[in-house]
DOVEX-898775 format. One record per atom (N, C-alpha, C, O): residue in three letters; x, z, y. Coordinates in nm, 3 decimals, padded with zeros to 5 digits, m for minus. Atoms other than C-alpha are relative to their C-alpha. Layout:
{"ALA", {X, Z, Y}}
...
This chain:
{"UNK", {00.083, 00.000, m00.118}}
{"UNK", {00.000, 00.000, 00.000}}
{"UNK", {00.086, 00.000, 00.124}}
{"UNK", {00.058, m00.072, 00.219}}
{"UNK", {m00.088, m00.002, m00.114}}
{"UNK", {00.281, 00.083, 00.238}}
{"UNK", {00.066, m00.135, 00.018}}
{"UNK", {00.087, m00.179, 00.131}}
{"UNK", {m00.063, 00.131, m00.011}}
{"UNK", {00.443, m00.251, 00.154}}
{"UNK", {m00.098, m00.100, 00.060}}
{"UNK", {m00.059, m00.183, 00.142}}
{"UNK", {00.099, 00.093, m00.053}}
{"UNK", {00.120, m00.438, 00.227}}
{"UNK", {m00.023, 00.027, 00.149}}
{"UNK", {m00.036, m00.068, 00.227}}
{"UNK", {00.020, m00.037, m00.140}}
{"UNK", {00.072, m00.249, 00.558}}
{"UNK", {00.121, m00.043, 00.082}}
{"UNK", {00.105, m00.096, 00.193}}
{"UNK", {m00.122, 00.041, m00.069}}
{"UNK", {00.435, m00.312, 00.657}}
{"UNK", {00.006, m00.152, 00.013}}
{"UNK", {00.046, m00.204, 00.117}}
{"UNK", {m00.002, 00.147, m00.003}}
{"UNK", {00.405, m00.681, 00.569}}
{"UNK", {m00.104, m00.052, 00.100}}
{"UNK", {m00.080, m00.150, 00.171}}
{"UNK", {00.105, 00.039, m00.093}}
{"UNK", {00.080, m00.706, 00.766}}
{"UNK", {00.045, 00.023, 00.144}}
{"UNK", {00.020, m00.060, 00.232}}
{"UNK", {m00.050, m00.029, m00.135}}
{"UNK", {00.242, m00.541, 01.068}}
{"UNK", {00.109, m00.099, 00.039}}
{"UNK", {00.112, m00.146, 00.153}}
{"UNK", {m00.106, 00.096, m00.027}}
{"UNK", {00.545, m00.768, 01.041}}
{"UNK", {m00.060, m00.138, 00.031}}
{"UNK", {m00.013, m00.208, 00.121}}
{"UNK", {00.066, 00.128, m00.024}}
{"UNK", {00.316, m01.072, 01.023}}
{"UNK", {m00.065, m00.001, 00.138}}
{"UNK", {m00.061, m00.102, 00.209}}
{"UNK", {00.063, m00.009, m00.132}}
{"UNK", {00.128, m00.952, 01.331}}
{"UNK", {00.103, m00.011, 00.111}}
{"UNK", {00.081, m00.082, 00.210}}
{"UNK", {m00.106, 00.003, m00.101}}
{"UNK", {00.448, m00.898, 01.528}}
{"UNK", {00.056, m00.141, 00.011}}
{"UNK", {00.077, m00.189, 00.122}}
{"UNK", {m00.051, 00.135, m00.002}}
{"UNK", {00.580, m01.240, 01.429}}
{"UNK", {m00.100, m00.096, 00.065}}
{"UNK", {m00.062, m00.185, 00.140}}
{"UNK", {00.104, 00.085, m00.056}}
{"UNK", {00.251, m01.402, 01.521}}
{"UNK", {m00.004, 00.013, 00.152}}
{"UNK", {m00.014, m00.087, 00.223}}
{"UNK", {00.000, m00.025, m00.145}}
{"UNK", {00.255, m01.242, 01.867}}
{"UNK", {00.126, m00.059, 00.062}}
{"UNK", {00.120, m00.121, 00.168}}
{"UNK", {m00.126, 00.053, m00.053}}
{"UNK", {00.621, m01.336, 01.917}}
{"UNK", {m00.002, m00.150, 00.007}}
{"UNK", {00.044, m00.208, 00.106}}
{"UNK", {00.004, 00.146, 00.003}}
{"UNK", {00.565, m01.698, 01.820}}
{"UNK", {m00.096, m00.052, 00.105}}
{"UNK", {m00.064, m00.149, 00.174}}
{"UNK", {00.096, 00.049, m00.098}}
{"UNK", {00.257, m01.737, 02.039}}
{"UNK", {00.051, 00.023, 00.142}}
{"UNK", {00.015, m00.053, 00.232}}
{"UNK", {m00.056, m00.025, m00.132}}
{"UNK", {00.444, m01.589, 02.336}}
{"UNK", {00.105, m00.104, 00.036}}
{"UNK", {00.134, m00.123, 00.154}}
{"UNK", {m00.103, 00.100, m00.024}}
{"UNK", {00.709, m01.858, 02.299}}
{"UNK", {m00.055, m00.141, 00.010}}
{"UNK", {00.022, m00.234, 00.033}}
{"UNK", {00.057, 00.134, m00.007}}
{"UNK", {00.469, m02.150, 02.300}}
{"UNK", {00.016, m00.056, 00.140}}
{"UNK", {00.009, 00.017, 00.239}}
{"UNK", {m00.014, 00.069, m00.128}}
{"UNK", {00.522, m02.405, 02.576}}
{"UNK", {m00.140, m00.036, 00.049}}
{"UNK", {m00.219, m00.096, m00.024}}
{"UNK", {00.133, 00.033, m00.053}}
{"UNK", {00.219, m02.438, 02.802}}
{"UNK", {m00.018, m00.151, 00.009}}
{"UNK", {00.079, m00.226, 00.021}}
{"UNK", {00.032, 00.142, 00.000}}
{"UNK", {00.045, m02.774, 02.805}}
{"UNK", {m00.025, m00.050, 00.142}}
{"UNK", {m00.126, m00.117, 00.166}}
{"UNK", {00.026, 00.037, m00.139}}
{"UNK", {00.083, m02.830, 03.180}}
{"UNK", {00.095, m00.107, 00.054}}
{"UNK", {00.134, m00.099, 00.170}}
{"UNK", {m00.078, 00.117, m00.040}}
{"UNK", {00.294, m03.147, 03.201}}
{"UNK", {00.133, 00.032, 00.068}}
{"UNK", {00.184, m00.051, 00.143}}
{"UNK", {m00.130, m00.029, m00.059}}
{"UNK", {00.613, m02.970, 03.305}}
{"UNK", {00.043, 00.141, m00.029}}
{"UNK", {m00.037, 00.225, m00.070}}
{"UNK", {m00.052, m00.135, 00.021}}
{"UNK", {00.835, m02.669, 03.277}}
{"UNK", {m00.018, 00.081, 00.126}}
{"UNK", {m00.047, 00.027, 00.233}}
{"UNK", {00.013, m00.088, m00.116}}
{"UNK", {00.820, m02.371, 03.506}}
{"UNK", {00.102, m00.036, 00.107}}
{"UNK", {00.073, m00.026, 00.226}}
{"UNK", {m00.103, 00.036, m00.097}}
{"UNK", {01.144, m02.485, 03.670}}
{"UNK", {m00.037, m00.124, 00.079}}
{"UNK", {00.012, m00.143, 00.190}}
{"UNK", {00.043, 00.120, m00.069}}
{"UNK", {00.976, m02.813, 03.763}}
{"UNK", {m00.111, 00.027, 00.101}}
{"UNK", {m00.135, m00.054, 00.190}}
{"UNK", {00.114, m00.029, m00.086}}
{"UNK", {00.684, m02.647, 03.936}}
{"UNK", {00.046, 00.063, 00.130}}
{"UNK", {00.124, 00.158, 00.129}}
{"UNK", {m00.042, m00.048, m00.132}}
{"UNK", {00.725, m02.588, 04.311}}
{"UNK", {m00.042, 00.144, 00.023}}
{"UNK", {00.028, 00.218, 00.092}}
{"UNK", {00.047, m00.136, m00.025}}
{"UNK", {00.523, m02.268, 04.302}}
{"UNK", {00.087, 00.105, m00.068}}
{"UNK", {00.080, 00.223, m00.032}}
{"UNK", {m00.085, m00.095, 00.070}}
{"UNK", {00.776, m02.107, 04.069}}
{"UNK", {00.137, 00.010, 00.067}}
{"UNK", {00.188, 00.120, 00.087}}
{"UNK", {m00.136, m00.004, m00.052}}
{"UNK", {01.108, m02.205, 04.222}}
{"UNK", {00.007, m00.010, 00.152}}
{"UNK", {00.116, m00.023, 00.208}}
{"UNK", {00.008, 00.002, m00.145}}
{"UNK", {00.993, m02.212, 04.587}}
{"UNK", {00.067, m00.122, 00.062}}
{"UNK", {00.114, m00.116, 00.176}}
{"UNK", {m00.050, 00.126, m00.052}}
{"UNK", {01.115, m02.568, 04.629}}
{"UNK", {m00.116, m00.096, 00.006}}
{"UNK", {m00.208, m00.089, m00.075}}
{"UNK", {00.111, 00.095, m00.008}}
{"UNK", {00.893, m02.850, 04.739}}
{"UNK", {00.000, m00.093, m00.121}}
{"UNK", {00.105, m00.135, m00.169}}
{"UNK", {00.014, 00.096, 00.109}}
{"UNK", {00.761, m03.070, 04.463}}
{"UNK", {00.036, m00.137, 00.054}}
{"UNK", {00.043, m00.157, 00.175}}
{"UNK", {m00.035, 00.135, m00.044}}
{"UNK", {00.855, m03.436, 04.472}}
{"UNK", {m00.108, m00.054, 00.092}}
{"UNK", {m00.227, m00.046, 00.062}}
{"UNK", {00.094, 00.059, m00.094}}
{"UNK", {00.698, m03.606, 04.772}}
{"UNK", {m00.052, 00.099, 00.103}}
{"UNK", {m00.120, 00.058, 00.197}}
{"UNK", {00.046, m00.099, m00.096}}
{"UNK", {00.629, m03.279, 04.956}}
{"UNK", {00.112, 00.032, 00.097}}
{"UNK", {00.230, 00.020, 00.063}}
{"UNK", {m00.100, m00.038, m00.099}}
{"UNK", {00.805, m03.169, 05.273}}
{"UNK", {00.032, 00.147, m00.019}}
{"UNK", {m00.055, 00.227, m00.051}}
{"UNK", {m00.044, m00.138, 00.014}}
{"UNK", {01.004, m02.851, 05.261}}
{"UNK", {m00.023, 00.079, 00.127}}
{"UNK", {m00.079, 00.028, 00.223}}
{"UNK", {00.017, m00.088, m00.114}}
{"UNK", {01.008, m02.559, 05.501}}
{"UNK", {00.072, m00.053, 00.123}}
{"UNK", {00.022, m00.037, 00.235}}
{"UNK", {m00.073, 00.053, m00.115}}
{"UNK", {01.270, m02.728, 05.721}}
{"UNK", {m00.080, m00.108, 00.070}}
{"UNK", {m00.086, m00.111, 00.193}}
{"UNK", {00.081, 00.106, m00.060}}
{"UNK", {01.048, m03.031, 05.775}}
{"UNK", {m00.122, 00.060, 00.070}}
{"UNK", {m00.159, 00.017, 00.179}}
{"UNK", {00.117, m00.065, m00.062}}
{"UNK", {00.749, m02.807, 05.845}}
{"UNK", {00.041, 00.072, 00.127}}
{"UNK", {m00.032, 00.071, 00.226}}
{"UNK", {m00.048, m00.070, m00.119}}
{"UNK", {00.956, m02.603, 06.089}}
{"UNK", {00.026, m00.098, 00.113}}
{"UNK", {m00.004, m00.067, 00.228}}
{"UNK", {m00.024, 00.100, m00.103}}
{"UNK", {01.060, m02.919, 06.273}}
{"UNK", {m00.133, m00.047, 00.059}}
{"UNK", {m00.144, m00.063, 00.181}}
{"UNK", {00.131, 00.046, m00.046}}
{"UNK", {00.698, m03.033, 06.293}}
{"UNK", {m00.063, 00.105, 00.090}}
{"UNK", {m00.125, 00.071, 00.191}}
{"UNK", {00.057, m00.109, m00.077}}
{"UNK", {00.593, m02.691, 06.426}}
{"UNK", {00.086, 00.037, 00.120}}
{"UNK", {00.044, 00.119, 00.202}}
{"UNK", {m00.088, m00.038, m00.109}}
{"UNK", {00.887, m02.676, 06.669}}
{"UNK", {m00.041, m00.065, 00.131}}
{"UNK", {00.016, m00.034, 00.235}}
{"UNK", {00.051, 00.057, m00.124}}
{"UNK", {00.696, m02.889, 06.921}}
{"UNK", {m00.057, 00.114, 00.083}}
{"UNK", {m00.125, 00.202, 00.031}}
{"UNK", {00.057, m00.107, m00.082}}
{"UNK", {00.610, m02.670, 07.215}}
{"UNK", {m00.152, m00.012, 00.002}}
{"UNK", {m00.208, m00.121, 00.021}}
{"UNK", {00.147, m00.001, m00.001}}
{"UNK", {00.248, m02.571, 07.200}}
{"UNK", {m00.049, 00.026, 00.141}}
{"UNK", {00.021, 00.084, 00.224}}
{"UNK", {00.061, m00.016, m00.130}}
{"UNK", {00.017, m02.573, 07.496}}
{"UNK", {m00.034, 00.148, 00.022}}
{"UNK", {m00.098, 00.211, m00.063}}
{"UNK", {00.033, m00.139, m00.032}}
{"UNK", {m00.006, m02.232, 07.663}}
{"UNK", {m00.144, 00.007, 00.049}}
{"UNK", {m00.206, m00.095, 00.076}}
{"UNK", {00.138, m00.018, m00.049}}
{"UNK", {m00.339, m02.087, 07.771}}
{"UNK", {m00.011, m00.049, 00.144}}
{"UNK", {m00.109, m00.116, 00.178}}
{"UNK", {00.007, 00.044, m00.140}}
{"UNK", {m00.259, m02.150, 08.138}}
{"UNK", {00.012, m00.151, 00.011}}
{"UNK", {m00.049, m00.212, 00.099}}
{"UNK", {m00.008, 00.145, 00.001}}
{"UNK", {m00.160, m02.509, 08.061}}
{"UNK", {m00.133, m00.061, m00.042}}
{"UNK", {m00.179, m00.158, 00.018}}
{"UNK", {00.130, 00.050, 00.046}}
{"UNK", {m00.484, m02.564, 07.869}}
{"UNK", {m00.104, 00.014, 00.110}}
{"UNK", {m00.185, m00.077, 00.130}}
{"UNK", {00.095, m00.020, m00.109}}
{"UNK", {m00.682, m02.418, 08.158}}
{"UNK", {00.024, m00.099, 00.114}}
{"UNK", {m00.072, m00.152, 00.171}}
{"UNK", {m00.033, 00.096, m00.106}}
{"UNK", {m00.499, m02.638, 08.410}}
{"UNK", {m00.043, m00.141, m00.042}}
{"UNK", {m00.095, m00.217, 00.040}}
{"UNK", {00.041, 00.131, 00.051}}
{"UNK", {m00.561, m02.943, 08.191}}
{"UNK", {m00.152, m00.016, 00.010}}
{"UNK", {m00.200, m00.121, 00.053}}
{"UNK", {00.146, 00.006, m00.006}}
{"UNK", {m00.932, m02.862, 08.168}}
{"UNK", {m00.050, m00.006, 00.144}}
{"UNK", {m00.144, m00.079, 00.175}}
{"UNK", {00.041, 00.002, m00.141}}
{"UNK", {m00.959, m02.792, 08.541}}
{"UNK", {00.025, m00.138, 00.060}}
{"UNK", {m00.059, m00.189, 00.134}}
{"UNK", {m00.030, 00.134, m00.051}}
{"UNK", {m00.790, m03.124, 08.621}}
{"UNK", {m00.103, m00.101, m00.050}}
{"UNK", {m00.150, m00.185, 00.027}}
{"UNK", {00.101, 00.090, 00.056}}
{"UNK", {m01.029, m03.306, 08.389}}
{"UNK", {m00.134, 00.018, 00.070}}
{"UNK", {m00.203, m00.080, 00.100}}
{"UNK", {00.126, m00.027, m00.068}}
{"UNK", {m01.327, m03.136, 08.553}}
{"UNK", {m00.001, m00.059, 00.141}}
{"UNK", {m00.101, m00.117, 00.184}}
{"UNK", {m00.007, 00.056, m00.135}}
{"UNK", {m01.210, m03.235, 08.902}}
{"UNK", {m00.011, m00.152, m00.004}}
{"UNK", {m00.081, m00.211, 00.079}}
{"UNK", {00.006, 00.146, 00.009}}
{"UNK", {m01.160, m03.596, 08.795}}
{"UNK", {m00.139, m00.048, m00.043}}
{"UNK", {m00.178, m00.160, m00.009}}
{"UNK", {00.138, 00.034, 00.035}}
{"UNK", {m01.510, m03.596, 08.644}}
{"UNK", {m00.091, 00.008, 00.122}}
{"UNK", {m00.190, m00.064, 00.132}}
{"UNK", {00.081, m00.025, m00.118}}
{"UNK", {m01.646, m03.476, 08.977}}
{"UNK", {00.030, m00.095, 00.114}}
{"UNK", {m00.061, m00.141, 00.183}}
{"UNK", {m00.039, 00.081, m00.113}}
{"UNK", {m01.448, m03.684, 09.224}}
{"UNK", {00.130, m00.073, m00.027}}
{"UNK", {00.199, m00.043, m00.126}}
{"UNK", {m00.127, 00.073, 00.013}}
{"UNK", {m01.156, m03.924, 09.271}}
{"UNK", {00.109, 00.079, 00.072}}
{"UNK", {00.086, 00.135, 00.180}}
{"UNK", {m00.114, m00.070, m00.058}}
{"UNK", {m00.816, m03.771, 09.341}}
{"UNK", {00.125, m00.084, m00.018}}
{"UNK", {00.135, m00.165, m00.110}}
{"UNK", {m00.135, 00.051, 00.022}}
{"UNK", {m00.460, m03.884, 09.390}}
{"UNK", {00.070, 00.103, m00.089}}
{"UNK", {00.025, 00.216, m00.103}}
{"UNK", {m00.076, m00.093, 00.084}}
{"UNK", {m00.205, m03.730, 09.158}}
{"UNK", {00.046, 00.120, 00.082}}
{"UNK", {00.027, 00.235, 00.041}}
{"UNK", {m00.050, m00.113, m00.081}}
{"UNK", {m00.048, m03.524, 09.436}}
{"UNK", {m00.115, 00.083, 00.056}}
{"UNK", {m00.103, 00.205, 00.068}}
{"UNK", {00.116, m00.074, m00.051}}
{"UNK", {m00.388, m03.431, 09.577}}
{"UNK", {m00.059, 00.092, m00.106}}
{"UNK", {m00.101, 00.204, m00.076}}
{"UNK", {00.053, m00.083, 00.108}}
{"UNK", {m00.503, m03.303, 09.240}}
{"UNK", {00.095, 00.115, m00.033}}
{"UNK", {00.050, 00.226, m00.063}}
{"UNK", {m00.098, m00.109, 00.022}}
{"UNK", {m00.182, m03.105, 09.190}}
{"UNK", {m00.017, 00.106, 00.109}}
{"UNK", {m00.017, 00.225, 00.080}}
{"UNK", {00.020, m00.095, m00.111}}
{"UNK", {m00.234, m02.948, 09.534}}
{"UNK", {m00.128, 00.081, m00.021}}
{"UNK", {m00.131, 00.201, 00.005}}
{"UNK", {00.127, m00.070, 00.024}}
{"UNK", {m00.594, m02.864, 09.443}}
{"UNK", {00.017, 00.108, m00.107}}
{"UNK", {m00.032, 00.220, m00.090}}
{"UNK", {m00.020, m00.099, 00.107}}
{"UNK", {m00.489, m02.691, 09.121}}
{"UNK", {00.088, 00.115, 00.048}}
{"UNK", {00.065, 00.231, 00.013}}
{"UNK", {m00.085, m00.107, m00.056}}
{"UNK", {m00.216, m02.499, 09.305}}
{"UNK", {m00.084, 00.089, 00.092}}
{"UNK", {m00.067, 00.211, 00.092}}
{"UNK", {00.090, m00.077, m00.084}}
{"UNK", {m00.480, m02.393, 09.559}}
{"UNK", {m00.087, 00.094, m00.085}}
{"UNK", {m00.119, 00.205, m00.043}}
{"UNK", {00.081, m00.081, 00.092}}
{"UNK", {m00.684, m02.265, 09.263}}
{"UNK", {00.081, 00.114, m00.062}}
{"UNK", {00.024, 00.202, m00.126}}
{"UNK", {m00.083, m00.108, 00.050}}
{"UNK", {m00.388, m02.044, 09.171}}
{"UNK", {00.090, m00.037, m00.117}}
{"UNK", {00.162, 00.048, m00.169}}
{"UNK", {m00.089, 00.043, 00.109}}
{"UNK", {m00.213, m02.248, 08.903}}
{"UNK", {00.142, m00.015, 00.053}}
{"UNK", {00.162, m00.054, 00.169}}
{"UNK", {m00.140, 00.021, m00.038}}
{"UNK", {00.165, m02.254, 08.911}}
{"UNK", {00.025, m00.149, 00.016}}
{"UNK", {m00.051, m00.232, m00.034}}
{"UNK", {m00.038, 00.141, m00.017}}
{"UNK", {00.335, m02.577, 09.014}}
{"UNK", {00.016, m00.067, m00.137}}
{"UNK", {m00.033, m00.177, m00.160}}
{"UNK", {m00.028, 00.056, 00.133}}
{"UNK", {00.447, m02.630, 08.655}}
{"UNK", {m00.129, m00.025, m00.079}}
{"UNK", {m00.146, m00.130, m00.140}}
{"UNK", {00.126, 00.017, 00.073}}
{"UNK", {00.100, m02.575, 08.506}}
{"UNK", {m00.089, m00.106, 00.066}}
{"UNK", {m00.157, m00.182, m00.003}}
{"UNK", {00.080, 00.101, m00.070}}
{"UNK", {m00.066, m02.788, 08.775}}
{"UNK", {00.049, m00.140, m00.035}}
{"UNK", {m00.032, m00.229, m00.064}}
{"UNK", {m00.057, 00.131, 00.035}}
{"UNK", {00.170, m03.079, 08.707}}
{"UNK", {m00.034, m00.033, m00.145}}
{"UNK", {m00.072, m00.146, m00.176}}
{"UNK", {00.034, 00.022, 00.141}}
{"UNK", {00.115, m03.036, 08.333}}
{"UNK", {m00.146, m00.043, m00.014}}
{"UNK", {m00.176, m00.141, m00.081}}
{"UNK", {00.143, 00.028, 00.012}}
{"UNK", {m00.263, m03.033, 08.371}}
{"UNK", {m00.038, m00.137, 00.053}}
{"UNK", {m00.121, m00.206, m00.005}}
{"UNK", {00.030, 00.131, m00.060}}
{"UNK", {m00.269, m03.340, 08.595}}
{"UNK", {00.058, m00.112, m00.085}}
{"UNK", {m00.011, m00.210, m00.114}}
{"UNK", {m00.063, 00.106, 00.079}}
{"UNK", {m00.023, m03.543, 08.390}}
{"UNK", {m00.064, m00.016, m00.137}}
{"UNK", {m00.060, m00.124, m00.195}}
{"UNK", {00.067, 00.008, 00.131}}
{"UNK", {m00.214, m03.460, 08.071}}
{"UNK", {m00.123, m00.090, 00.006}}
{"UNK", {m00.174, m00.132, m00.098}}
{"UNK", {00.120, 00.083, m00.014}}
{"UNK", {m00.506, m03.662, 08.212}}
{"UNK", {00.029, m00.148, m00.025}}
{"UNK", {m00.062, m00.224, m00.059}}
{"UNK", {m00.037, 00.142, 00.017}}
{"UNK", {m00.316, m03.991, 08.186}}
{"UNK", {m00.094, m00.088, 00.084}}
{"UNK", {m00.139, m00.194, 00.041}}
{"UNK", {00.093, 00.069, m00.088}}
{"UNK", {m00.531, m04.101, 08.479}}
{"UNK", {00.059, m00.131, 00.052}}
{"UNK", {00.181, m00.144, 00.066}}
{"UNK", {m00.038, 00.125, m00.064}}
{"UNK", {m00.520, m04.451, 08.622}}
{"UNK", {m00.014, 00.026, 00.150}}
{"UNK", {m00.125, 00.023, 00.204}}
{"UNK", {00.004, m00.040, m00.141}}
{"UNK", {m00.425, m04.361, 08.981}}
{"UNK", {m00.044, m00.116, 00.090}}
{"UNK", {m00.094, m00.093, 00.200}}
{"UNK", {00.051, 00.116, m00.076}}
{"UNK", {m00.501, m04.715, 09.102}}
{"UNK", {m00.153, 00.004, 00.003}}
{"UNK", {m00.215, m00.015, 00.107}}
{"UNK", {00.146, m00.010, 00.007}}
{"UNK", {m00.860, m04.676, 08.982}}
{"UNK", {m00.049, 00.119, 00.082}}
{"UNK", {m00.155, 00.113, 00.145}}
{"UNK", {00.037, m00.118, m00.079}}
{"UNK", {m00.870, m04.332, 09.141}}
{"UNK", {00.002, m00.035, 00.149}}
{"UNK", {m00.085, 00.009, 00.225}}
{"UNK", {m00.009, 00.041, m00.141}}
{"UNK", {m00.759, m04.487, 09.473}}
{"UNK", {m00.120, m00.087, 00.038}}
{"UNK", {m00.177, m00.071, 00.146}}
{"UNK", {00.114, 00.086, m00.026}}
{"UNK", {m01.032, m04.750, 09.449}}
{"UNK", {m00.128, 00.083, 00.010}}
{"UNK", {m00.211, 00.060, 00.099}}
{"UNK", {00.120, m00.085, m00.003}}
{"UNK", {m01.296, m04.486, 09.372}}
{"UNK", {m00.001, 00.088, 00.124}}
{"UNK", {m00.106, 00.107, 00.186}}
{"UNK", {m00.007, m00.083, m00.120}}
{"UNK", {m01.175, m04.262, 09.654}}
{"UNK", {m00.030, m00.083, 00.124}}
{"UNK", {m00.101, m00.038, 00.214}}
{"UNK", {00.030, 00.091, m00.112}}
{"UNK", {m01.182, m04.559, 09.893}}
{"UNK", {m00.150, m00.027, 00.010}}
{"UNK", {m00.206, m00.030, 00.119}}
{"UNK", {00.145, 00.023, 00.003}}
{"UNK", {m01.539, m04.631, 09.786}}
{"UNK", {m00.075, 00.122, 00.055}}
{"UNK", {m00.170, 00.107, 00.132}}
{"UNK", {00.063, m00.122, m00.050}}
{"UNK", {m01.634, m04.267, 09.851}}
{"UNK", {00.011, 00.011, 00.152}}
{"UNK", {m00.086, 00.045, 00.219}}
{"UNK", {m00.019, m00.006, m00.145}}
{"UNK", {m01.486, m04.280, 10.202}}
{"UNK", {m00.088, m00.101, 00.071}}
{"UNK", {m00.146, m00.071, 00.175}}
{"UNK", {00.081, 00.104, m00.065}}
{"UNK", {m01.665, m04.606, 10.282}}
{"UNK", {m00.150, 00.031, m00.007}}
{"UNK", {m00.227, m00.017, 00.076}}
{"UNK", {00.140, m00.043, 00.007}}
{"UNK", {m01.996, m04.452, 10.170}}
{"UNK", {m00.032, 00.101, 00.110}}
{"UNK", {m00.146, 00.112, 00.154}}
{"UNK", {00.020, m00.104, m00.101}}
{"UNK", {m01.946, m04.172, 10.425}}
{"UNK", {00.019, m00.052, 00.143}}
{"UNK", {m00.045, m00.004, 00.236}}
{"UNK", {m00.035, 00.045, m00.135}}
{"UNK", {m01.805, m04.368, 10.718}}
{"UNK", {00.055, m00.141, m00.005}}
{"UNK", {00.084, m00.195, m00.112}}
{"UNK", {m00.060, 00.134, m00.011}}
{"UNK", {m01.676, m04.702, 10.842}}
{"UNK", {00.149, 00.013, 00.023}}
{"UNK", {00.195, 00.101, 00.097}}
{"UNK", {m00.146, 00.000, m00.014}}
{"UNK", {m01.306, m04.775, 10.815}}
{"UNK", {00.048, m00.143, 00.012}}
{"UNK", {m00.006, m00.235, m00.049}}
{"UNK", {m00.072, 00.126, 00.001}}
{"UNK", {m01.082, m05.061, 10.906}}
{"UNK", {00.088, 00.002, m00.125}}
{"UNK", {00.106, 00.106, m00.189}}
{"UNK", {m00.090, 00.005, 00.116}}
{"UNK", {m00.849, m05.180, 10.631}}
{"UNK", {00.114, 00.101, 00.018}}
{"UNK", {00.140, 00.182, m00.071}}
{"UNK", {m00.114, m00.090, m00.021}}
{"UNK", {m00.555, m04.995, 10.786}}
{"UNK", {m00.045, 00.146, 00.007}}
{"UNK", {00.025, 00.235, m00.040}}
{"UNK", {00.051, m00.137, m00.008}}
{"UNK", {m00.768, m04.688, 10.858}}
{"UNK", {m00.026, 00.058, m00.138}}
{"UNK", {00.004, 00.175, m00.163}}
{"UNK", {00.025, m00.048, 00.136}}
{"UNK", {m00.873, m04.663, 10.494}}
{"UNK", {00.131, 00.022, m00.075}}
{"UNK", {00.147, 00.121, m00.147}}
{"UNK", {m00.131, m00.018, 00.065}}
{"UNK", {m00.518, m04.717, 10.373}}
{"UNK", {00.066, 00.129, 00.048}}
{"UNK", {00.119, 00.205, m00.032}}
{"UNK", {m00.060, m00.123, m00.056}}
{"UNK", {m00.397, m04.442, 10.608}}
{"UNK", {m00.069, 00.124, m00.055}}
{"UNK", {m00.003, 00.223, m00.087}}
{"UNK", {00.074, m00.115, 00.054}}
{"UNK", {m00.672, m04.208, 10.488}}
{"UNK", {00.038, 00.026, m00.145}}
{"UNK", {00.058, 00.141, m00.185}}
{"UNK", {m00.037, m00.016, 00.141}}
{"UNK", {m00.589, m04.272, 10.123}}
{"UNK", {00.143, 00.052, m00.014}}
{"UNK", {00.170, 00.135, m00.101}}
{"UNK", {m00.137, m00.051, 00.003}}
{"UNK", {m00.218, m04.217, 10.190}}
{"UNK", {00.002, 00.148, 00.039}}
{"UNK", {00.076, 00.227, m00.018}}
{"UNK", {00.010, m00.141, m00.041}}
{"UNK", {m00.309, m03.892, 10.369}}
{"UNK", {m00.048, 00.086, m00.117}}
{"UNK", {m00.007, 00.202, m00.131}}
{"UNK", {00.053, m00.072, 00.115}}
{"UNK", {m00.497, m03.789, 10.053}}
{"UNK", {00.101, 00.010, m00.115}}
{"UNK", {00.077, 00.078, m00.214}}
{"UNK", {m00.104, m00.012, 00.100}}
{"UNK", {m00.178, m03.836, 09.852}}
{"UNK", {00.025, m00.123, m00.084}}
{"UNK", {00.111, m00.122, m00.172}}
{"UNK", {m00.025, 00.124, 00.073}}
{"UNK", {m00.202, m04.189, 09.721}}
{"UNK", {00.125, m00.066, 00.054}}
{"UNK", {00.157, m00.053, 00.172}}
{"UNK", {m00.118, 00.075, m00.043}}
{"UNK", {00.111, m04.400, 09.732}}
{"UNK", {m00.046, m00.118, 00.086}}
{"UNK", {m00.163, m00.156, 00.079}}
{"UNK", {00.040, 00.117, m00.079}}
{"UNK", {00.114, m04.693, 09.978}}
{"UNK", {m00.057, m00.112, m00.087}}
{"UNK", {m00.154, m00.177, m00.048}}
{"UNK", {00.050, 00.104, 00.091}}
{"UNK", {00.066, m04.931, 09.683}}
{"UNK", {m00.142, 00.034, m00.049}}
{"UNK", {m00.229, m00.052, m00.053}}
{"UNK", {00.133, m00.043, 00.048}}
{"UNK", {m00.230, m04.729, 09.549}}
{"UNK", {m00.102, m00.009, 00.112}}
{"UNK", {m00.216, m00.052, 00.089}}
{"UNK", {00.092, 00.005, m00.114}}
{"UNK", {m00.385, m04.702, 09.896}}
{"UNK", {m00.040, m00.144, 00.032}}
{"UNK", {m00.157, m00.171, 00.057}}
{"UNK", {00.031, 00.141, m00.027}}
{"UNK", {m00.360, m05.077, 09.955}}
{"UNK", {m00.091, m00.057, m00.109}}
{"UNK", {m00.181, m00.135, m00.080}}
{"UNK", {00.083, 00.044, 00.110}}
{"UNK", {m00.510, m05.139, 09.612}}
{"UNK", {m00.144, 00.052, 00.020}}
{"UNK", {m00.240, m00.021, 00.001}}
{"UNK", {00.132, m00.059, m00.023}}
{"UNK", {m00.798, m04.900, 09.694}}
{"UNK", {m00.077, m00.072, 00.109}}
{"UNK", {m00.198, m00.092, 00.097}}
{"UNK", {00.065, 00.073, m00.110}}
{"UNK", {m00.871, m05.083, 10.018}}
{"UNK", {m00.042, m00.139, m00.046}}
{"UNK", {m00.153, m00.183, m00.019}}
{"UNK", {00.030, 00.135, 00.047}}
{"UNK", {m00.853, m05.426, 09.854}}
{"UNK", {m00.119, 00.000, m00.097}}
{"UNK", {m00.206, m00.087, m00.088}}
{"UNK", {00.108, m00.006, 00.099}}
{"UNK", {m01.084, m05.325, 09.568}}
{"UNK", {m00.135, 00.027, 00.068}}
{"UNK", {m00.240, 00.001, 00.009}}
{"UNK", {00.123, m00.027, m00.074}}
{"UNK", {m01.339, m05.220, 09.831}}
{"UNK", {m00.026, m00.104, 00.109}}
{"UNK", {m00.102, m00.080, 00.203}}
{"UNK", {00.029, 00.111, m00.090}}
{"UNK", {m01.331, m05.551, 10.016}}
{"UNK", {00.076, 00.000, 00.130}}
{"UNK", {00.048, m00.083, 00.217}}
{"UNK", {m00.078, m00.002, m00.126}}
{"UNK", {m01.082, m05.461, 10.289}}
{"UNK", {00.140, m00.053, m00.021}}
{"UNK", {00.219, m00.058, 00.074}}
């Protein structure tokens, strides 16, 4: 009886040992799996690549607010680039954040000059040179101001 019990125990131990050594059916060894060796699997980017991608400077809260404020102003009215920067600075944004917010709009300043010229002509009469001077006063470049006057028939 002791021999049968000992043989049964030995068989059980061997059975457990053999089953623990079986290779899993997962198409690769543990060393090949990225989750085990902390290396990227083939075709995946590693931590260095991810760090480079994340190393782009992110937009700060004040930059985001300046960007949104600039967009709101341009939705409301036409501005020159310098005029919009001045407006944001008046609102309390730093020079750096104001420039960031305005430049983030990728606005067509020629179209802004034309729209601003149209707004002025709706309020009052201007000669060609008078409108150009007004647009330049508002911060448009001489080229933008002349374009604004021309687009409005002057």
